[in-house]
C-alpha positions, 0 to 999 in steps of 0.5 A: 567051367566043368563044375560050374556046366554041372551046377547049372545041370543038377540045379536044374533037377533040383526045381522040379518036387520029387524029381531030385536024381542028383542025390550026390556031392561031386568032386572034382579036381585038375590042375592047370598048367596057369592057375594050378591045382584047382578043386571044386565041390559040387552040391546037390542043389547046383552050388559050384565052389571052388576050395583049396581042399575039400572033404565030403562025408559022413565024416566030413568036419573032422577031416576039414579042421585037419585040412584046416590045421595044416594049411596053417602049419605049413601057410598055405604051402602045400608041398611042406611035409 
């Protein structure tokens, strides 16, 4: 819910020329008793997407590649080492 509200707010600013004040990628992480761990990434364009694991920044592709390898290795069970 918070990710969607933030995305809507950020998307509102992308409609106006030269007013994109929120030029950041926001990563929201929470732990819910019903759904378990939740990770959302909100782009400056106002798009909120849920992930199992995500990275953002200068070397995000390399980090995502490592996360994918770990996810496949543990078959989605992040508790394994």
